[in-house]
PyMOL Python script that loads the backbone (N, CA, C, O; Angstrom):
from pymol import cmd

cmd.read_pdbstr("""\
ATOM      1  N   MET A   1      -5.494  -9.331 -23.729  1.00  0.00           N
ATOM      2  CA  MET A   1      -4.521  -9.853 -22.561  1.00  0.00           C
ATOM      3  C   MET A   1      -3.180  -9.663 -23.124  1.00  0.00           C
ATOM      4  O   MET A   1      -2.325  -9.211 -22.361  1.00  0.00           O
ATOM      5  N   THR A   2      -2.791  -9.989 -24.580  1.00  0.00           N
ATOM      6  CA  THR A   2      -1.519  -9.970 -25.074  1.00  0.00           C
ATOM      7  C   THR A   2      -1.169  -8.908 -25.273  1.00  0.00           C
ATOM      8  O   THR A   2       0.038  -8.702 -25.398  1.00  0.00           O
ATOM      9  N   TRP A   3      -2.284  -7.641 -25.392  1.00  0.00           N
ATOM     10  CA  TRP A   3      -1.942  -6.378 -25.771  1.00  0.00           C
ATOM     11  C   TRP A   3      -1.306  -5.646 -24.276  1.00  0.00           C
ATOM     12  O   TRP A   3      -0.385  -4.829 -24.309  1.00  0.00           O
ATOM     13  N   ILE A   4      -1.923  -6.064 -23.091  1.00  0.00           N
ATOM     14  CA  ILE A   4      -1.512  -5.663 -22.129  1.00  0.00           C
ATOM     15  C   ILE A   4       0.268  -5.872 -21.731  1.00  0.00           C
ATOM     16  O   ILE A   4       1.089  -5.090 -21.252  1.00  0.00           O
ATOM     17  N   LEU A   5       0.364  -7.324 -22.195  1.00  0.00           N
ATOM     18  CA  LEU A   5       1.645  -7.899 -21.863  1.00  0.00           C
ATOM     19  C   LEU A   5       2.897  -7.277 -22.915  1.00  0.00           C
ATOM     20  O   LEU A   5       4.084  -7.087 -22.650  1.00  0.00           O
ATOM     21  N   LYS A   6       2.013  -7.001 -24.431  1.00  0.00           N
ATOM     22  CA  LYS A   6       3.118  -6.348 -25.210  1.00  0.00           C
ATOM     23  C   LYS A   6       3.223  -4.777 -25.037  1.00  0.00           C
ATOM     24  O   LYS A   6       4.362  -4.310 -25.059  1.00  0.00           O
ATOM     25  N   VAL A   7       2.288  -4.019 -24.888  1.00  0.00           N
ATOM     26  CA  VAL A   7       2.429  -2.717 -24.943  1.00  0.00           C
ATOM     27  C   VAL A   7       2.164  -2.120 -23.369  1.00  0.00           C
ATOM     28  O   VAL A   7       3.134  -1.448 -23.019  1.00  0.00           O
ATOM     29  N   GLN A   8       1.427  -2.171 -22.652  1.00  0.00           N
ATOM     30  CA  GLN A   8       1.389  -1.796 -21.187  1.00  0.00           C
ATOM     31  C   GLN A   8       2.332  -1.791 -20.374  1.00  0.00           C
ATOM     32  O   GLN A   8       2.745  -0.808 -19.759  1.00  0.00           O
ATOM     33  N   ILE A   9       2.848  -3.204 -20.301  1.00  0.00           N
ATOM     34  CA  ILE A   9       3.790  -3.365 -19.233  1.00  0.00           C
ATOM     35  C   ILE A   9       5.064  -2.827 -19.710  1.00  0.00           C
ATOM     36  O   ILE A   9       5.657  -2.180 -18.848  1.00  0.00           O
ATOM     37  N   PRO A  10       5.577  -2.903 -20.705  1.00  0.00           N
ATOM     38  CA  PRO A  10       6.869  -2.222 -21.209  1.00  0.00           C
ATOM     39  C   PRO A  10       6.609  -0.752 -20.900  1.00  0.00           C
ATOM     40  O   PRO A  10       7.165  -0.247 -19.925  1.00  0.00           O
ATOM     41  N   PHE A  11       5.802  -0.041 -21.671  1.00  0.00           N
ATOM     42  CA  PHE A  11       5.412   1.383 -21.099  1.00  0.00           C
ATOM     43  C   PHE A  11       5.199   1.504 -19.824  1.00  0.00           C
ATOM     44  O   PHE A  11       5.816   2.491 -19.423  1.00  0.00           O
ATOM     45  N   TRP A  12       4.645   1.001 -19.013  1.00  0.00           N
ATOM     46  CA  TRP A  12       4.611   1.555 -17.688  1.00  0.00           C
ATOM     47  C   TRP A  12       6.195   1.304 -16.839  1.00  0.00           C
ATOM     48  O   TRP A  12       6.664   1.963 -15.911  1.00  0.00           O
ATOM     49  N   GLY A  13       6.722   0.211 -17.492  1.00  0.00           N
ATOM     50  CA  GLY A  13       8.361  -0.063 -16.763  1.00  0.00           C
ATOM     51  C   GLY A  13       9.064   0.816 -17.083  1.00  0.00           C
ATOM     52  O   GLY A  13       9.909   1.211 -16.280  1.00  0.00           O
ATOM     53  N   THR A  14       8.919   1.531 -18.629  1.00  0.00           N
ATOM     54  CA  THR A  14      10.001   2.766 -19.011  1.00  0.00           C
ATOM     55  C   THR A  14       9.364   4.270 -17.941  1.00  0.00           C
ATOM     56  O   THR A  14       9.993   5.254 -17.554  1.00  0.00           O
ATOM     57  N   GLN A  15       8.173   3.959 -17.766  1.00  0.00           N
ATOM     58  CA  GLN A  15       7.963   5.091 -17.302  1.00  0.00           C
ATOM     59  C   GLN A  15       8.371   5.468 -15.682  1.00  0.00           C
ATOM     60  O   GLN A  15       8.800   6.522 -15.212  1.00  0.00           O
ATOM     61  N   ASP A  16       8.036   4.080 -14.991  1.00  0.00           N
ATOM     62  CA  ASP A  16       8.713   4.043 -13.811  1.00  0.00           C
ATOM     63  C   ASP A  16      10.394   4.136 -13.617  1.00  0.00           C
ATOM     64  O   ASP A  16      10.998   4.567 -12.635  1.00  0.00           O
ATOM     65  N   LEU A  17      10.885   3.656 -14.728  1.00  0.00           N
ATOM     66  CA  LEU A  17      12.446   3.935 -14.674  1.00  0.00           C
ATOM     67  C   LEU A  17      12.782   5.406 -15.112  1.00  0.00           C
ATOM     68  O   LEU A  17      13.849   5.873 -14.715  1.00  0.00           O
ATOM     69  N   HIS A  18      12.144   5.999 -15.721  1.00  0.00           N
ATOM     70  CA  HIS A  18      12.601   7.701 -15.984  1.00  0.00           C
ATOM     71  C   HIS A  18      12.069   8.396 -14.804  1.00  0.00           C
ATOM     72  O   HIS A  18      12.598   9.483 -14.571  1.00  0.00           O
ATOM     73  N   LEU A  19      10.934   7.922 -13.835  1.00  0.00           N
ATOM     74  CA  LEU A  19      10.361   8.807 -12.790  1.00  0.00           C
ATOM     75  C   LEU A  19      11.707   8.388 -11.553  1.00  0.00           C
ATOM     76  O   LEU A  19      11.902   9.185 -10.635  1.00  0.00           O
ATOM     77  N   PHE A  20      12.487   7.206 -11.648  1.00  0.00           N
ATOM     78  CA  PHE A  20      13.165   7.066 -10.781  1.00  0.00           C
ATOM     79  C   PHE A  20      14.211   7.538 -10.711  1.00  0.00           C
ATOM     80  O   PHE A  20      14.757   7.763  -9.631  1.00  0.00           O
ATOM     81  N   HIS A  21      14.920   7.892 -12.271  1.00  0.00           N
ATOM     82  CA  HIS A  21      16.080   8.513 -12.895  1.00  0.00           C
ATOM     83  C   HIS A  21      16.148  10.097 -12.402  1.00  0.00           C
ATOM     84  O   HIS A  21      17.168  10.688 -12.048  1.00  0.00           O
ATOM     85  N   VAL A  22      14.800  10.635 -12.468  1.00  0.00           N
ATOM     86  CA  VAL A  22      14.679  12.032 -12.423  1.00  0.00           C
ATOM     87  C   VAL A  22      14.741  11.976 -10.876  1.00  0.00           C
ATOM     88  O   VAL A  22      15.578  12.699 -10.336  1.00  0.00           O
ATOM     89  N   ARG A  23      14.064  11.311 -10.216  1.00  0.00           N
ATOM     90  CA  ARG A  23      14.170  11.656  -8.572  1.00  0.00           C
ATOM     91  C   ARG A  23      15.509  11.737  -7.866  1.00  0.00           C
ATOM     92  O   ARG A  23      15.897  12.532  -7.009  1.00  0.00           O
ATOM     93  N   ALA A  24      16.388  10.252  -8.704  1.00  0.00           N
ATOM     94  CA  ALA A  24      17.653  10.119  -8.385  1.00  0.00           C
ATOM     95  C   ALA A  24      18.503  11.485  -8.832  1.00  0.00           C
ATOM     96  O   ALA A  24      19.250  12.002  -8.001  1.00  0.00           O
ATOM     97  N   GLY A  25      18.378  12.020 -10.090  1.00  0.00           N
ATOM     98  CA  GLY A  25      19.044  13.085 -10.424  1.00  0.00           C
ATOM     99  C   GLY A  25      18.784  14.641  -9.365  1.00  0.00           C
ATOM    100  O   GLY A  25      19.477  15.633  -9.141  1.00  0.00           O
ATOM    101  N   ALA A  26      17.662  14.261  -9.003  1.00  0.00           N
ATOM    102  CA  ALA A  26      17.291  15.702  -8.135  1.00  0.00           C
ATOM    103  C   ALA A  26      17.801  15.469  -6.702  1.00  0.00           C
ATOM    104  O   ALA A  26      18.065  16.511  -6.104  1.00  0.00           O
ATOM    105  N   ILE A  27      17.992  14.344  -6.036  1.00  0.00           N
ATOM    106  CA  ILE A  27      18.719  14.167  -4.944  1.00  0.00           C
ATOM    107  C   ILE A  27      20.112  14.379  -4.773  1.00  0.00           C
ATOM    108  O   ILE A  27      20.839  14.724  -3.841  1.00  0.00           O
ATOM    109  N   VAL A  28      20.267  14.045  -6.047  1.00  0.00           N
ATOM    110  CA  VAL A  28      22.158  14.177  -6.391  1.00  0.00           C
ATOM    111  C   VAL A  28      22.501  15.445  -6.369  1.00  0.00           C
ATOM    112  O   VAL A  28      23.483  15.861  -5.754  1.00  0.00           O
ATOM    113  N   LEU A  29      21.514  16.344  -7.213  1.00  0.00           N
ATOM    114  CA  LEU A  29      22.003  17.577  -7.127  1.00  0.00           C
ATOM    115  C   LEU A  29      21.569  18.657  -5.980  1.00  0.00           C
ATOM    116  O   LEU A  29      22.058  19.777  -5.832  1.00  0.00           O
ATOM    117  N   VAL A  30      20.661  18.126  -5.299  1.00  0.00           N
ATOM    118  CA  VAL A  30      20.538  18.795  -3.945  1.00  0.00           C
ATOM    119  C   VAL A  30      21.762  18.563  -3.043  1.00  0.00           C
ATOM    120  O   VAL A  30      22.322  19.481  -2.443  1.00  0.00           O
ATOM    121  N   CYS A  31      22.186  17.110  -2.980  1.00  0.00           N
ATOM    122  CA  CYS A  31      23.313  17.214  -2.135  1.00  0.00           C
ATOM    123  C   CYS A  31      24.568  17.334  -2.550  1.00  0.00           C
ATOM    124  O   CYS A  31      25.583  17.043  -1.917  1.00  0.00           O
ATOM    125  N   ILE A  32      24.446  17.964  -4.107  1.00  0.00           N
ATOM    126  CA  ILE A  32      25.651  18.365  -4.306  1.00  0.00           C
ATOM    127  C   ILE A  32      25.874  20.103  -4.005  1.00  0.00           C
ATOM    128  O   ILE A  32      26.951  20.676  -3.840  1.00  0.00           O
ATOM    129  N   ALA A  33      24.630  20.647  -3.998  1.00  0.00           N
ATOM    130  CA  ALA A  33      24.597  22.106  -4.020  1.00  0.00           C
ATOM    131  C   ALA A  33      24.399  22.262  -2.410  1.00  0.00           C
ATOM    132  O   ALA A  33      24.924  23.250  -1.897  1.00  0.00           O
ATOM    133  N   VAL A  34      23.742  21.437  -1.648  1.00  0.00           N
ATOM    134  CA  VAL A  34      23.555  21.914  -0.215  1.00  0.00           C
ATOM    135  C   VAL A  34      24.023  20.410   0.581  1.00  0.00           C
ATOM    136  O   VAL A  34      23.263  19.443   0.616  1.00  0.00           O
ATOM    137  N   PRO A  35      25.258  20.413   1.136  1.00  0.00           N
ATOM    138  CA  PRO A  35      25.967  19.058   1.327  1.00  0.00           C
ATOM    139  C   PRO A  35      25.359  18.697   2.775  1.00  0.00           C
ATOM    140  O   PRO A  35      25.330  17.521   3.136  1.00  0.00           O
ATOM    141  N   TRP A  36      24.883  19.717   3.583  1.00  0.00           N
ATOM    142  CA  TRP A  36      24.525  19.099   4.923  1.00  0.00           C
ATOM    143  C   TRP A  36      23.130  18.635   4.891  1.00  0.00           C
ATOM    144  O   TRP A  36      22.554  18.375   5.948  1.00  0.00           O
ATOM    145  N   VAL A  37      22.435  18.489   3.533  1.00  0.00           N
ATOM    146  CA  VAL A  37      21.219  17.943   3.089  1.00  0.00           C
ATOM    147  C   VAL A  37      21.674  16.057   3.744  1.00  0.00           C
ATOM    148  O   VAL A  37      21.133  15.359   4.602  1.00  0.00           O
ATOM    149  N   LEU A  38      22.687  15.849   2.982  1.00  0.00           N
ATOM    150  CA  LEU A  38      22.914  14.434   3.075  1.00  0.00           C
ATOM    151  C   LEU A  38      22.971  13.658   4.392  1.00  0.00           C
ATOM    152  O   LEU A  38      22.778  12.448   4.266  1.00  0.00           O
ATOM    153  N   PRO A  39      23.186  14.089   5.572  1.00  0.00           N
ATOM    154  CA  PRO A  39      23.325  13.666   6.919  1.00  0.00           C
ATOM    155  C   PRO A  39      22.119  13.561   7.096  1.00  0.00           C
ATOM    156  O   PRO A  39      21.801  12.502   7.637  1.00  0.00           O
ATOM    157  N   THR A  40      21.035  14.468   6.776  1.00  0.00           N
ATOM    158  CA  THR A  40      19.526  14.254   7.134  1.00  0.00           C
ATOM    159  C   THR A  40      18.829  13.345   6.152  1.00  0.00           C
ATOM    160  O   THR A  40      17.947  12.675   6.689  1.00  0.00           O
ATOM    161  N   LEU A  41      18.961  13.174   5.068  1.00  0.00           N
ATOM    162  CA  LEU A  41      18.569  12.461   4.165  1.00  0.00           C
ATOM    163  C   LEU A  41      18.707  10.727   4.393  1.00  0.00           C
ATOM    164  O   LEU A  41      18.123   9.920   3.670  1.00  0.00           O
ATOM    165  N   VAL A  42      19.453  10.410   5.358  1.00  0.00           N
ATOM    166  CA  VAL A  42      19.596   9.035   5.556  1.00  0.00           C
ATOM    167  C   VAL A  42      18.372   8.746   6.519  1.00  0.00           C
ATOM    168  O   VAL A  42      17.384   8.126   6.128  1.00  0.00           O
ATOM    169  N   PRO A  43      18.503   9.225   7.770  1.00  0.00           N
ATOM    170  CA  PRO A  43      17.096   9.180   8.774  1.00  0.00           C
ATOM    171  C   PRO A  43      15.958   9.544   7.859  1.00  0.00           C
ATOM    172  O   PRO A  43      14.929   8.947   8.175  1.00  0.00           O
ATOM    173  N   LEU A  44      15.828  10.346   6.815  1.00  0.00           N
ATOM    174  CA  LEU A  44      14.510  10.157   6.196  1.00  0.00           C
ATOM    175  C   LEU A  44      14.299   8.991   5.406  1.00  0.00           C
ATOM    176  O   LEU A  44      13.233   8.377   5.440  1.00  0.00           O
ATOM    177  N   LEU A  45      15.216   8.676   4.732  1.00  0.00           N
ATOM    178  CA  LEU A  45      15.049   7.390   3.992  1.00  0.00           C
ATOM    179  C   LEU A  45      14.591   5.931   4.918  1.00  0.00           C
ATOM    180  O   LEU A  45      13.711   5.133   4.594  1.00  0.00           O
ATOM    181  N   ILE A  46      15.287   5.882   5.888  1.00  0.00           N
ATOM    182  CA  ILE A  46      14.883   5.027   6.798  1.00  0.00           C
ATOM    183  C   ILE A  46      13.740   5.078   7.466  1.00  0.00           C
ATOM    184  O   ILE A  46      13.076   4.047   7.577  1.00  0.00           O
ATOM    185  N   GLY A  47      13.306   6.279   8.027  1.00  0.00           N
ATOM    186  CA  GLY A  47      11.613   6.580   8.396  1.00  0.00           C
ATOM    187  C   GLY A  47      10.654   6.382   7.125  1.00  0.00           C
ATOM    188  O   GLY A  47       9.487   5.996   7.198  1.00  0.00           O
ATOM    189  N   PHE A  48      11.245   6.664   6.116  1.00  0.00           N
ATOM    190  CA  PHE A  48      10.268   6.245   5.061  1.00  0.00           C
ATOM    191  C   PHE A  48      10.160   4.871   4.752  1.00  0.00           C
ATOM    192  O   PHE A  48       9.069   4.375   4.472  1.00  0.00           O
ATOM    193  N   ALA A  49      11.240   4.196   4.781  1.00  0.00           N
ATOM    194  CA  ALA A  49      10.891   2.712   4.597  1.00  0.00           C
ATOM    195  C   ALA A  49      10.001   2.242   5.765  1.00  0.00           C
ATOM    196  O   ALA A  49       8.861   1.810   5.594  1.00  0.00           O
ATOM    197  N   TYR A  50      10.519   2.340   6.790  1.00  0.00           N
ATOM    198  CA  TYR A  50       9.490   1.884   7.785  1.00  0.00           C
ATOM    199  C   TYR A  50       8.014   2.450   7.793  1.00  0.00           C
ATOM    200  O   TYR A  50       7.045   1.790   8.167  1.00  0.00           O
ATOM    201  N   VAL A  51       7.970   3.498   7.424  1.00  0.00           N
ATOM    202  CA  VAL A  51       6.362   4.008   7.513  1.00  0.00           C
ATOM    203  C   VAL A  51       5.867   3.280   5.812  1.00  0.00           C
ATOM    204  O   VAL A  51       4.667   3.073   5.631  1.00  0.00           O
ATOM    205  N   ARG A  52       6.547   3.055   5.049  1.00  0.00           N
ATOM    206  CA  ARG A  52       6.118   2.107   3.979  1.00  0.00           C
ATOM    207  C   ARG A  52       5.733   0.698   4.214  1.00  0.00           C
ATOM    208  O   ARG A  52       4.788   0.023   3.806  1.00  0.00           O
ATOM    209  N   LYS A  53       6.755   0.445   5.006  1.00  0.00           N
ATOM    210  CA  LYS A  53       6.515  -1.066   5.399  1.00  0.00           C
ATOM    211  C   LYS A  53       5.092  -1.034   6.201  1.00  0.00           C
ATOM    212  O   LYS A  53       4.103  -1.481   5.620  1.00  0.00           O
ATOM    213  N   ARG A  54       5.001  -0.650   7.179  1.00  0.00           N
ATOM    214  CA  ARG A  54       4.045  -0.453   8.363  1.00  0.00           C
ATOM    215  C   ARG A  54       2.545  -0.176   7.012  1.00  0.00           C
ATOM    216  O   ARG A  54       1.541  -0.879   7.130  1.00  0.00           O
ATOM    217  N   TYR A  55       2.605   0.545   6.222  1.00  0.00           N
ATOM    218  CA  TYR A  55       1.588   0.991   5.723  1.00  0.00           C
ATOM    219  C   TYR A  55       1.008  -0.537   4.889  1.00  0.00           C
ATOM    220  O   TYR A  55      -0.156  -0.932   4.815  1.00  0.00           O
ATOM    221  N   ILE A  56       1.887  -0.995   4.492  1.00  0.00           N
ATOM    222  CA  ILE A  56       1.744  -1.856   3.384  1.00  0.00           C
ATOM    223  C   ILE A  56       1.022  -3.132   3.807  1.00  0.00           C
ATOM    224  O   ILE A  56       0.168  -3.759   3.180  1.00  0.00           O
ATOM    225  N   THR A  57       1.689  -3.446   5.326  1.00  0.00           N
ATOM    226  CA  THR A  57       1.067  -4.456   6.105  1.00  0.00           C
ATOM    227  C   THR A  57      -0.392  -4.190   6.877  1.00  0.00           C
ATOM    228  O   THR A  57      -1.118  -5.093   7.292  1.00  0.00           O
ATOM    229  N   THR A  58      -0.686  -2.655   6.989  1.00  0.00           N
ATOM    230  CA  THR A  58      -1.944  -2.288   7.824  1.00  0.00           C
ATOM    231  C   THR A  58      -2.820  -2.320   6.545  1.00  0.00           C
ATOM    232  O   THR A  58      -3.971  -2.693   6.774  1.00  0.00           O
ATOM    233  N   SER A  59      -2.564  -2.035   5.323  1.00  0.00           N
ATOM    234  CA  SER A  59      -3.317  -1.775   4.043  1.00  0.00           C
ATOM    235  C   SER A  59      -3.853  -3.484   3.981  1.00  0.00           C
ATOM    236  O   SER A  59      -5.025  -3.760   4.237  1.00  0.00           O
ATOM    237  N   ARG A  60      -2.855  -4.535   3.618  1.00  0.00           N
ATOM    238  CA  ARG A  60      -3.429  -5.922   3.493  1.00  0.00           C
ATOM    239  C   ARG A  60      -4.242  -6.216   4.532  1.00  0.00           C
ATOM    240  O   ARG A  60      -5.352  -6.679   4.269  1.00  0.00           O
ATOM    241  N   GLU A  61      -3.847  -6.005   5.933  1.00  0.00           N
ATOM    242  CA  GLU A  61      -5.095  -6.077   6.895  1.00  0.00           C
ATOM    243  C   GLU A  61      -6.191  -5.560   6.750  1.00  0.00           C
ATOM    244  O   GLU A  61      -7.185  -6.286   6.749  1.00  0.00           O
ATOM    245  N   VAL A  62      -6.304  -4.261   6.599  1.00  0.00           N
ATOM    246  CA  VAL A  62      -7.376  -3.893   6.282  1.00  0.00           C
ATOM    247  C   VAL A  62      -8.293  -4.398   5.085  1.00  0.00           C
ATOM    248  O   VAL A  62      -9.518  -4.425   5.197  1.00  0.00           O
ATOM    249  N   LYS A  63      -7.619  -4.801   3.920  1.00  0.00           N
ATOM    250  CA  LYS A  63      -8.631  -5.372   2.808  1.00  0.00           C
ATOM    251  C   LYS A  63      -8.852  -6.951   3.319  1.00  0.00           C
ATOM    252  O   LYS A  63      -9.840  -7.568   2.923  1.00  0.00           O
ATOM    253  N   ARG A  64      -8.070  -7.449   4.042  1.00  0.00           N
ATOM    254  CA  ARG A  64      -8.642  -8.855   4.223  1.00  0.00           C
ATOM    255  C   ARG A  64      -9.893  -8.777   5.299  1.00  0.00           C
ATOM    256  O   ARG A  64     -10.812  -9.592   5.207  1.00  0.00           O
ATOM    257  N   PHE A  65      -9.885  -7.800   6.281  1.00  0.00           N
ATOM    258  CA  PHE A  65     -10.794  -7.677   7.429  1.00  0.00           C
ATOM    259  C   PHE A  65     -12.024  -7.246   6.352  1.00  0.00           C
ATOM    260  O   PHE A  65     -13.143  -7.758   6.311  1.00  0.00           O
ATOM    261  N   ASP A  66     -11.655  -6.472   5.738  1.00  0.00           N
ATOM    262  CA  ASP A  66     -13.266  -5.994   4.652  1.00  0.00           C
ATOM    263  C   ASP A  66     -13.564  -7.009   3.785  1.00  0.00           C
ATOM    264  O   ASP A  66     -14.706  -7.124   3.339  1.00  0.00           O
ATOM    265  N   ALA A  67     -12.681  -7.759   3.489  1.00  0.00           N
ATOM    266  CA  ALA A  67     -13.394  -9.165   2.676  1.00  0.00           C
ATOM    267  C   ALA A  67     -14.014 -10.169   3.308  1.00  0.00           C
ATOM    268  O   ALA A  67     -14.827 -11.009   2.923  1.00  0.00           O
ATOM    269  N   VAL A  68     -13.298  -9.864   4.753  1.00  0.00           N
ATOM    270  CA  VAL A  68     -14.031 -11.230   5.954  1.00  0.00           C
ATOM    271  C   VAL A  68     -15.429 -10.383   6.142  1.00  0.00           C
ATOM    272  O   VAL A  68     -16.463 -11.026   5.960  1.00  0.00           O
ATOM    273  N   THR A  69     -15.525  -9.232   6.430  1.00  0.00           N
ATOM    274  CA  THR A  69     -16.912  -8.804   6.507  1.00  0.00           C
ATOM    275  C   THR A  69     -17.775  -8.770   5.577  1.00  0.00           C
ATOM    276  O   THR A  69     -18.950  -8.543   5.866  1.00  0.00           O
ATOM    277  N   ARG A  70     -17.393  -8.980   4.291  1.00  0.00           N
ATOM    278  CA  ARG A  70     -18.137  -8.572   3.290  1.00  0.00           C
ATOM    279  C   ARG A  70     -18.869 -10.286   2.993  1.00  0.00           C
ATOM    280  O   ARG A  70     -19.971 -10.428   2.463  1.00  0.00           O
ATOM    281  N   SER A  71     -18.291 -11.060   3.299  1.00  0.00           N
ATOM    282  CA  SER A  71     -18.559 -12.371   2.810  1.00  0.00           C
ATOM    283  C   SER A  71     -19.738 -12.931   3.444  1.00  0.00           C
ATOM    284  O   SER A  71     -19.889 -12.679   4.639  1.00  0.00           O
ATOM    285  N   PRO A  72     -20.592 -13.642   2.855  1.00  0.00           N
ATOM    286  CA  PRO A  72     -21.802 -14.126   3.489  1.00  0.00           C
ATOM    287  C   PRO A  72     -22.024 -14.784   4.677  1.00  0.00           C
ATOM    288  O   PRO A  72     -22.903 -14.592   5.517  1.00  0.00           O
ATOM    289  N   ILE A  73     -20.837 -15.839   4.639  1.00  0.00           N
ATOM    290  CA  ILE A  73     -20.905 -16.776   5.777  1.00  0.00           C
ATOM    291  C   ILE A  73     -21.053 -15.628   7.370  1.00  0.00           C
ATOM    292  O   ILE A  73     -21.710 -15.700   8.409  1.00  0.00           O
ATOM    293  N   TYR A  74     -20.126 -14.721   6.848  1.00  0.00           N
ATOM    294  CA  TYR A  74     -20.047 -13.631   8.171  1.00  0.00           C
ATOM    295  C   TYR A  74     -21.617 -12.934   8.253  1.00  0.00           C
ATOM    296  O   TYR A  74     -22.136 -12.781   9.358  1.00  0.00           O
ATOM    297  N   ALA A  75     -22.205 -12.597   7.217  1.00  0.00           N
ATOM    298  CA  ALA A  75     -23.241 -11.778   7.221  1.00  0.00           C
ATOM    299  C   ALA A  75     -24.435 -12.789   7.542  1.00  0.00           C
ATOM    300  O   ALA A  75     -25.271 -12.085   8.109  1.00  0.00           O
ATOM    301  N   SER A  76     -24.844 -13.870   7.473  1.00  0.00           N
ATOM    302  CA  SER A  76     -25.369 -14.774   7.839  1.00  0.00           C
ATOM    303  C   SER A  76     -25.003 -15.338   9.544  1.00  0.00           C
ATOM    304  O   SER A  76     -25.959 -15.598  10.275  1.00  0.00           O
ATOM    305  N   PHE A  77     -23.868 -15.459   9.956  1.00  0.00           N
ATOM    306  CA  PHE A  77     -23.779 -15.259  10.910  1.00  0.00           C
ATOM    307  C   PHE A  77     -23.943 -14.036  11.835  1.00  0.00           C
ATOM    308  O   PHE A  77     -24.323 -14.376  12.956  1.00  0.00           O
ATOM    309  N   GLY A  78     -23.808 -13.039  11.721  1.00  0.00           N
ATOM    310  CA  GLY A  78     -24.273 -11.429  12.392  1.00  0.00           C
ATOM    311  C   GLY A  78     -25.898 -11.553  12.053  1.00  0.00           C
ATOM    312  O   GLY A  78     -26.590 -10.862  12.801  1.00  0.00           O
ATOM    313  N   ALA A  79     -26.454 -12.142  11.281  1.00  0.00           N
ATOM    314  CA  ALA A  79     -27.845 -12.412  11.587  1.00  0.00           C
ATOM    315  C   ALA A  79     -28.544 -13.449  12.510  1.00  0.00           C
ATOM    316  O   ALA A  79     -29.652 -13.407  13.044  1.00  0.00           O
ATOM    317  N   THR A  80     -27.817 -14.151  12.533  1.00  0.00           N
ATOM    318  CA  THR A  80     -28.238 -15.376  13.633  1.00  0.00           C
ATOM    319  C   THR A  80     -27.736 -14.778  14.775  1.00  0.00           C
ATOM    320  O   THR A  80     -28.537 -14.986  15.686  1.00  0.00           O
ATOM    321  N   LEU A  81     -26.497 -13.936  15.270  1.00  0.00           N
ATOM    322  CA  LEU A  81     -26.158 -13.329  16.494  1.00  0.00           C
ATOM    323  C   LEU A  81     -27.433 -12.345  17.023  1.00  0.00           C
ATOM    324  O   LEU A  81     -27.599 -12.149  18.227  1.00  0.00           O
ATOM    325  N   LYS A  82     -28.266 -11.778  16.051  1.00  0.00           N
ATOM    326  CA  LYS A  82     -29.381 -10.503  15.974  1.00  0.00           C
ATOM    327  C   LYS A  82     -30.584 -11.082  16.470  1.00  0.00           C
ATOM    328  O   LYS A  82     -31.495 -10.577  17.127  1.00  0.00           O
ATOM    329  N   VAL A  83     -30.358 -12.631  15.884  1.00  0.00           N
ATOM    330  CA  VAL A  83     -32.214 -13.168  16.209  1.00  0.00           C
ATOM    331  C   VAL A  83     -31.776 -14.194  17.486  1.00  0.00           C
ATOM    332  O   VAL A  83     -32.646 -14.981  17.858  1.00  0.00           O
ATOM    333  N   CYS A  84     -30.553 -14.217  18.126  1.00  0.00           N
ATOM    334  CA  CYS A  84     -30.301 -15.201  19.264  1.00  0.00           C
ATOM    335  C   CYS A  84     -30.926 -14.584  20.373  1.00  0.00           C
ATOM    336  O   CYS A  84     -31.205 -15.481  21.169  1.00  0.00           O
ATOM    337  N   PRO A  85     -31.313 -13.372  20.850  1.00  0.00           N
ATOM    338  CA  PRO A  85     -32.113 -12.921  21.916  1.00  0.00           C
ATOM    339  C   PRO A  85     -33.320 -13.177  21.884  1.00  0.00           C
ATOM    340  O   PRO A  85     -33.812 -13.434  22.982  1.00  0.00           O
ATOM    341  N   ILE A  86     -34.266 -13.213  20.653  1.00  0.00           N
ATOM    342  CA  ILE A  86     -35.635 -13.694  20.308  1.00  0.00           C
ATOM    343  C   ILE A  86     -35.810 -14.976  20.708  1.00  0.00           C
ATOM    344  O   ILE A  86     -36.955 -15.289  21.032  1.00  0.00           O
ATOM    345  N   PHE A  87     -34.711 -16.029  20.782  1.00  0.00           N
ATOM    346  CA  PHE A  87     -34.993 -17.347  20.714  1.00  0.00           C
ATOM    347  C   PHE A  87     -34.805 -17.575  22.379  1.00  0.00           C
ATOM    348  O   PHE A  87     -35.508 -18.443  22.897  1.00  0.00           O
ATOM    349  N   THR A  88     -33.843 -16.790  23.246  1.00  0.00           N
ATOM    350  CA  THR A  88     -33.806 -16.986  24.183  1.00  0.00           C
ATOM    351  C   THR A  88     -34.833 -16.437  25.231  1.00  0.00           C
ATOM    352  O   THR A  88     -34.697 -16.586  26.445  1.00  0.00           O
ATOM    353  N   ASN A  89     -35.654 -15.924  24.755  1.00  0.00           N
ATOM    354  CA  ASN A  89     -36.771 -15.130  25.370  1.00  0.00           C
ATOM    355  C   ASN A  89     -37.942 -16.253  25.517  1.00  0.00           C
ATOM    356  O   ASN A  89     -38.747 -16.137  26.441  1.00  0.00           O
ATOM    357  N   PHE A  90     -38.026 -17.242  24.685  1.00  0.00           N
ATOM    358  CA  PHE A  90     -39.309 -18.057  24.409  1.00  0.00           C
ATOM    359  C   PHE A  90     -38.344 -19.193  24.895  1.00  0.00           C
ATOM    360  O   PHE A  90     -38.741 -20.357  24.955  1.00  0.00           O
TER     361      PHE A  90
END
""", "prot")
cmd.dss("prot")
cmd.show_as("cartoon", "prot")
cmd.util.cbc("prot")
cmd.orient("prot")
């Protein structure tokens, strides 16, 4: 556990920072080379933020639903519901 804290987290933190700077530099260079990209970049970033927010909430709900459907209580409840027609016939 300490190896993860001492080695892996700083490594991935520097990797993320490096990728952020590479992407930011690419966007700045494109905006300098082709200035008409800048007005289209703002709506794209807003749309990206909206889709990202929507995806995260949907993903969280799907994971929650999957956990509920895999729980043993839900499985036994489903088995009980399958047996109910048998009891009502007698």
